[in-house]
Legacy VTK file of the C-alpha trace (Angstrom):
# vtk DataFile Version 3.0
C-alpha trace
ASCII
DATASET POLYDATA
POINTS 418 float
0.000 0.000 0.000
1.412 3.380 -1.030
1.053 6.131 1.572
0.448 9.690 0.437
2.799 12.410 1.722
1.233 14.192 4.713
0.406 17.407 2.792
-1.107 15.560 -0.160
-3.087 13.279 2.147
-4.605 16.286 3.921
-5.562 17.893 0.624
-7.026 14.616 -0.567
-9.220 14.335 2.529
-10.262 17.978 2.233
-11.210 17.491 -1.415
-13.175 14.356 -0.570
-15.100 16.079 2.209
-16.063 19.120 0.101
-19.067 18.434 -2.064
-18.868 19.777 -5.631
-20.805 23.027 -5.971
-22.757 24.102 -9.027
-24.530 27.454 -9.101
-27.010 27.962 -11.905
-29.739 30.356 -12.954
-32.714 29.708 -15.226
-34.888 32.754 -15.698
-38.059 31.335 -17.213
-40.039 28.086 -17.729
-38.217 27.227 -20.974
-34.886 27.410 -19.128
-36.273 25.220 -16.368
-37.280 22.691 -19.018
-33.840 22.776 -20.646
-31.826 22.442 -17.447
-33.734 19.693 -15.610
-32.317 16.848 -17.793
-28.815 18.268 -17.253
-29.141 17.994 -13.471
-30.611 14.514 -13.797
-27.670 13.353 -15.938
-25.153 15.098 -13.689
-26.189 13.068 -10.648
-25.329 9.898 -12.580
-21.719 10.870 -13.301
-18.820 9.672 -11.112
-18.303 11.940 -8.116
-21.418 14.009 -8.882
-24.132 12.006 -7.109
-24.112 14.361 -4.102
-23.342 17.608 -5.894
-24.651 20.754 -4.219
-26.792 22.633 -6.760
-28.291 26.043 -5.961
-29.355 29.323 -7.556
-32.584 30.085 -9.408
-34.844 27.611 -11.176
-38.356 26.303 -11.535
-40.166 23.181 -10.356
-38.477 20.813 -12.827
-34.974 21.794 -11.708
-36.031 21.707 -8.071
-37.293 18.159 -8.563
-33.736 17.289 -9.652
-32.215 18.684 -6.452
-31.820 22.422 -7.121
-32.150 24.715 -4.100
-33.828 27.761 -5.613
-33.018 30.762 -3.416
-34.954 33.390 -5.387
-38.236 33.260 -7.363
-37.757 32.527 -11.051
-40.769 34.712 -11.905
-38.760 37.876 -11.183
-36.728 37.200 -14.336
-39.597 35.980 -16.543
-40.084 39.117 -18.607
-39.789 39.687 -22.331
-39.041 42.888 -24.202
-37.449 46.202 -23.307
-40.552 47.956 -22.025
-41.547 45.045 -19.796
-38.001 44.668 -18.451
-37.856 48.357 -17.459
-40.809 47.830 -15.108
-39.012 44.955 -13.391
-35.538 46.484 -13.602
-35.105 47.551 -9.944
-36.080 44.101 -8.678
-33.895 42.357 -11.261
-30.830 44.499 -10.505
-31.204 43.958 -6.764
-31.549 40.219 -7.285
-28.402 40.137 -9.416
-26.406 42.119 -6.844
-27.542 39.816 -4.045
-26.844 36.722 -6.101
-23.314 37.803 -7.085
-22.508 38.713 -3.492
-23.692 35.306 -2.327
-21.772 33.462 -5.035
-18.564 35.352 -4.282
-19.006 34.785 -0.559
-20.532 31.960 1.420
-21.859 30.065 -1.619
-18.884 30.371 -3.985
-19.358 27.591 -6.567
-16.868 25.414 -8.415
-18.614 26.401 -11.632
-21.470 28.670 -12.670
-23.980 27.599 -15.325
-26.139 30.316 -16.848
-29.174 28.846 -18.583
-30.346 31.178 -21.340
-31.591 34.571 -19.911
-28.499 36.328 -21.354
-29.404 39.854 -20.233
-29.267 38.641 -16.638
-26.769 35.792 -16.800
-23.996 37.502 -18.762
-23.684 40.143 -16.049
-23.430 37.449 -13.389
-20.930 35.462 -15.459
-18.763 38.530 -16.050
-18.479 39.240 -12.311
-17.840 35.621 -11.370
-15.292 34.976 -14.109
-13.312 38.063 -13.080
-13.210 36.576 -9.572
-11.882 33.258 -10.886
-15.094 31.208 -11.006
-15.349 29.150 -14.236
-18.459 30.082 -16.228
-20.535 28.080 -18.677
-23.502 29.375 -20.618
-26.140 26.930 -21.872
-28.104 28.198 -24.890
-26.426 30.816 -27.007
-28.059 34.224 -27.248
-29.469 34.721 -30.733
-26.487 36.753 -31.928
-27.010 35.278 -35.390
-30.459 36.917 -35.489
-30.055 40.186 -33.620
-27.740 42.105 -31.237
-24.612 40.549 -32.724
-22.499 42.956 -30.688
-23.164 40.900 -27.575
-20.458 38.479 -28.672
-17.832 40.881 -27.236
-19.396 40.690 -23.780
-19.762 36.926 -24.143
-16.028 36.644 -24.821
-15.320 38.461 -21.552
-17.924 36.620 -19.485
-18.067 33.006 -20.673
-15.419 30.281 -20.540
-17.433 27.942 -22.767
-20.679 28.355 -24.689
-22.929 25.287 -24.890
-24.821 25.539 -28.185
-28.168 23.895 -28.910
-28.063 24.534 -32.663
-25.289 23.112 -34.875
-24.508 26.273 -36.846
-23.671 28.284 -33.710
-20.284 26.744 -32.821
-18.605 28.146 -35.944
-19.668 31.676 -34.971
-18.024 31.330 -31.562
-14.905 29.618 -32.796
-14.323 32.487 -35.258
-14.536 34.885 -32.305
-12.062 32.855 -30.239
-14.660 31.575 -27.774
-14.740 27.898 -26.762
-18.038 26.310 -27.799
-19.588 22.851 -27.782
-22.634 21.680 -29.745
-24.847 19.669 -27.393
-28.052 19.384 -29.420
-31.467 20.391 -28.155
-32.892 18.371 -25.231
-36.412 18.590 -26.615
-35.296 16.576 -29.650
-34.410 13.646 -27.388
-37.470 13.987 -25.173
-39.925 14.035 -28.076
-40.317 10.776 -30.055
-39.620 10.770 -33.763
-43.168 9.546 -34.465
-46.062 11.275 -32.656
-49.092 9.291 -31.494
-52.061 11.632 -31.712
-54.630 9.063 -30.571
-52.640 8.309 -27.436
-52.271 12.029 -26.691
-55.998 12.614 -27.152
-56.732 9.762 -24.745
-54.399 11.326 -22.165
-56.086 14.721 -22.450
-59.582 13.255 -22.110
-58.483 11.403 -18.961
-57.034 14.606 -17.504
-60.287 16.434 -18.244
-62.493 13.559 -17.040
-64.181 13.541 -20.434
-65.560 10.601 -22.402
-63.083 8.780 -24.646
-64.580 10.312 -27.812
-64.601 13.894 -26.461
-61.913 15.061 -28.890
-63.385 13.533 -32.033
-63.083 16.123 -34.783
-60.462 18.800 -35.430
-58.093 19.453 -32.527
-56.363 22.836 -32.457
-53.660 23.428 -29.859
-53.463 27.064 -28.782
-50.317 28.179 -26.946
-50.459 31.901 -26.087
-47.209 31.955 -24.082
-45.860 31.434 -20.585
-45.592 35.055 -19.379
-48.215 37.383 -18.007
-47.364 40.010 -20.632
-47.989 37.478 -23.399
-51.371 36.519 -21.997
-52.254 40.202 -21.796
-51.208 41.067 -25.352
-51.621 38.007 -27.562
-54.065 35.680 -25.763
-57.179 37.860 -26.430
-56.398 37.784 -30.157
-55.964 34.005 -30.043
-59.362 33.583 -28.349
-60.972 35.846 -30.956
-59.358 33.667 -33.628
-61.095 30.638 -32.116
-64.432 32.390 -32.552
-63.663 33.202 -36.207
-62.676 29.587 -36.899
-65.817 28.270 -35.223
-67.928 30.555 -37.431
-66.097 29.550 -40.618
-66.197 25.830 -39.862
-69.786 25.557 -38.738
-70.997 21.995 -38.722
-67.529 20.613 -37.916
-66.409 19.623 -34.451
-63.630 21.930 -33.296
-61.759 21.398 -30.053
-59.355 24.053 -28.772
-56.851 22.706 -26.255
-54.868 25.292 -24.277
-52.035 24.195 -21.968
-51.687 26.565 -18.995
-47.941 27.137 -18.629
-47.938 28.215 -14.954
-50.668 28.262 -12.271
-50.764 32.077 -12.101
-51.906 32.211 -15.750
-55.008 30.087 -15.210
-57.193 32.920 -13.893
-56.733 35.300 -16.876
-57.159 32.368 -19.285
-60.342 31.260 -17.513
-61.702 34.802 -17.887
-60.952 34.800 -21.618
-62.466 31.338 -21.996
-65.701 32.380 -20.273
-65.987 35.538 -22.371
-65.408 33.585 -25.602
-67.981 30.921 -24.739
-70.538 33.627 -23.951
-69.951 35.162 -27.397
-69.876 31.820 -29.238
-72.088 29.260 -27.561
-71.107 25.644 -28.026
-67.412 26.334 -28.677
-65.226 23.647 -27.067
-62.282 25.122 -25.160
-60.229 23.023 -22.756
-57.627 24.397 -20.336
-55.115 21.836 -19.073
-52.390 22.506 -16.523
-49.006 22.133 -18.214
-49.176 19.254 -20.688
-47.968 21.308 -23.649
-46.527 18.173 -25.223
-49.833 16.307 -24.968
-51.689 19.251 -26.503
-49.211 19.507 -29.374
-49.097 15.771 -30.037
-52.893 15.592 -30.151
-53.296 18.603 -32.444
-54.131 18.723 -36.128
-52.875 22.312 -36.308
-51.318 24.749 -33.834
-51.738 28.464 -33.100
-48.692 29.484 -31.116
-46.787 32.446 -29.692
-43.185 32.827 -30.853
-40.713 31.158 -28.496
-39.282 27.778 -27.550
-42.721 26.177 -27.846
-42.562 26.648 -31.633
-39.626 24.225 -31.690
-41.678 21.776 -29.615
-44.448 22.009 -32.177
-41.984 21.396 -35.020
-40.523 18.351 -33.271
-44.057 16.992 -32.917
-44.262 17.501 -36.732
-47.230 19.852 -36.519
-48.325 22.543 -38.972
-48.513 25.825 -37.133
-49.143 29.527 -37.337
-46.695 31.617 -35.312
-47.786 34.956 -33.922
-46.579 37.546 -31.472
-47.397 40.993 -30.217
-45.329 43.305 -28.024
-45.738 46.996 -27.091
-45.000 49.390 -29.955
-41.723 50.725 -28.496
-40.379 47.223 -27.870
-41.238 46.285 -31.454
-39.389 49.297 -32.868
-36.234 48.552 -30.875
-36.288 44.868 -31.837
-36.860 45.726 -35.489
-33.741 47.913 -35.560
-31.669 45.199 -33.874
-32.820 42.375 -36.175
-30.899 40.630 -38.937
-33.147 37.754 -40.040
-36.498 38.040 -41.791
-38.109 35.503 -39.430
-38.536 35.101 -35.661
-39.899 31.562 -35.311
-37.367 28.826 -34.555
-38.711 26.420 -37.212
-38.162 29.072 -39.883
-34.763 30.066 -38.500
-33.551 26.455 -38.525
-34.961 25.768 -41.996
-33.668 29.155 -43.212
-36.950 29.950 -44.929
-40.621 30.557 -44.142
-41.852 26.981 -43.829
-44.650 28.162 -41.505
-46.402 31.552 -41.505
-45.551 34.296 -39.023
-48.163 36.957 -38.291
-46.730 39.568 -35.962
-47.830 42.888 -34.465
-50.478 44.570 -36.670
-50.640 41.484 -38.912
-51.802 39.408 -35.939
-55.528 39.839 -36.491
-58.122 37.127 -35.774
-59.181 37.010 -39.424
-55.644 36.589 -40.785
-54.706 34.031 -38.146
-57.842 32.042 -38.950
-57.041 32.199 -42.688
-53.539 30.833 -42.053
-54.842 27.977 -39.899
-57.453 27.067 -42.498
-54.728 26.992 -45.158
-53.122 24.067 -43.311
-56.418 22.305 -42.639
-57.444 22.563 -46.292
-54.134 21.377 -47.801
-53.021 18.005 -46.373
-50.317 17.626 -49.056
-48.573 20.756 -47.747
-48.796 19.327 -44.237
-47.110 16.109 -45.381
-44.233 18.042 -46.928
-43.819 20.069 -43.751
-43.741 16.930 -41.605
-40.923 15.508 -43.716
-38.950 18.729 -43.310
-39.465 18.695 -39.556
-38.377 15.043 -39.375
-34.996 15.989 -40.895
-34.640 18.808 -38.362
-35.458 16.421 -35.544
-32.673 14.009 -36.528
-30.095 16.810 -36.587
-31.044 18.149 -33.157
-31.373 14.728 -31.503
-28.314 14.412 -29.230
-27.856 13.242 -25.599
-27.995 16.893 -24.594
-28.427 16.518 -20.859
-25.489 14.122 -20.654
-23.238 16.249 -22.891
-23.853 19.377 -20.813
-23.421 17.403 -17.583
-20.077 16.051 -18.801
-18.806 19.564 -19.534
-19.901 20.659 -16.042
-18.177 17.666 -14.412
-14.975 18.244 -16.401
-14.977 21.921 -15.469
-15.503 21.124 -11.784
-12.686 18.543 -11.883
-10.317 21.066 -13.464
-11.368 23.765 -10.991
-10.881 21.434 -8.007
-7.500 20.263 -9.255
-6.347 23.832 -9.707
-7.584 24.842 -6.252
-5.754 22.028 -4.469
-2.595 22.104 -6.607
LINES 1 419
418 0 1 2 3 4 5 6 7 8 9 10 11 12 13 14 15 16 17 18 19 20 21 22 23 24 25 26 27 28 29 30 31 32 33 34 35 36 37 38 39 40 41 42 43 44 45 46 47 48 49 50 51 52 53 54 55 56 57 58 59 60 61 62 63 64 65 66 67 68 69 70 71 72 73 74 75 76 77 78 79 80 81 82 83 84 85 86 87 88 89 90 91 92 93 94 95 96 97 98 99 100 101 102 103 104 105 106 107 108 109 110 111 112 113 114 115 116 117 118 119 120 121 122 123 124 125 126 127 128 129 130 131 132 133 134 135 136 137 138 139 140 141 142 143 144 145 146 147 148 149 150 151 152 153 154 155 156 157 158 159 160 161 162 163 164 165 166 167 168 169 170 171 172 173 174 175 176 177 178 179 180 181 182 183 184 185 186 187 188 189 190 191 192 193 194 195 196 197 198 199 200 201 202 203 204 205 206 207 208 209 210 211 212 213 214 215 216 217 218 219 220 221 222 223 224 225 226 227 228 229 230 231 232 233 234 235 236 237 238 239 240 241 242 243 244 245 246 247 248 249 250 251 252 253 254 255 256 257 258 259 260 261 262 263 264 265 266 267 268 269 270 271 272 273 274 275 276 277 278 279 280 281 282 283 284 285 286 287 288 289 290 291 292 293 294 295 296 297 298 299 300 301 302 303 304 305 306 307 308 309 310 311 312 313 314 315 316 317 318 319 320 321 322 323 324 325 326 327 328 329 330 331 332 333 334 335 336 337 338 339 340 341 342 343 344 345 346 347 348 349 350 351 352 353 354 355 356 357 358 359 360 361 362 363 364 365 366 367 368 369 370 371 372 373 374 375 376 377 378 379 380 381 382 383 384 385 386 387 388 389 390 391 392 393 394 395 396 397 398 399 400 401 402 403 404 405 406 407 408 409 410 411 412 413 414 415 416 417
């Protein structure tokens, strides 16, 4: 048996007694969804089963062992105007978080999950203090605000990219980057089973097994309060227009409620719509976006990560969005691509329609949805295109990100005890 020198033995014991520490921040439900599989995979890696994970995250990350010290909802805002309203609370949270992470809760590595406007500032401060920083999900520098790459170079040790074309952009800028695929592509099966999804929804709603016979339209108005305020009323009006145009056909509108706090405003809109259009079938289900999308014949959806979910479920969709006028003007001046929806960005052309701002009227949205319903050949072509996309994005994302975290922690620990 070889005995370690006294100094090395003491360091070895100290290293063994100190649990690895990972600090991470997800600022919205989509980030929570992306990061949960990472934490799950991390616990299965050697030496990581008892890792101490803390920061900010939602229920999915917390179920995987995250200690969330601040409410994720504080960061769940979209657009410049909306962010200004929350700015004092967000800035205070960031100051408190940085102080904690540079003090009593100094981590071995920091993982920022999306939310670049918040996370890059945290990463910059921590990296300057010697904490290794990883960022999971590249900001859309290829679409708008390309100048952010300079701040990224200062703040981030390694960018973890969910789209294959992104790594080349970072490598040209001298920033380490790894393509890890998109976790949704692994979670969603290559072949959807609409009948099975319909059966699940009817069980959740305590409806008869044939309750969803007819045309099923999934309606996803967003996961933020501002989205429900701005775009959801237009989506509900679109349901009324469709019901009027397709009289005699059974239409079922299935709306997944992203977070509990959104149920009340959606219930109000549902009641108002049913009063205006008697007999219209509208179902609100808590969460279950995947079930709603898998069951759907066509989808009306707000721009965001959910559009990629819909594409991976191989569904024809109409993408829409509406933000305050000032936010729209700023975003328009910062933009580089002619499209905002992820399916179009990845396909590099308008494979699905986008109706934004003043174009997002109930009549035009209904027309676009009917175009899919009336042309099954176009739907078949779209499904084939989405199948190719699915294959490209299908990687063991959670494991790949977890391995980078574990390697970074190992290097950080080795350096600390050298």
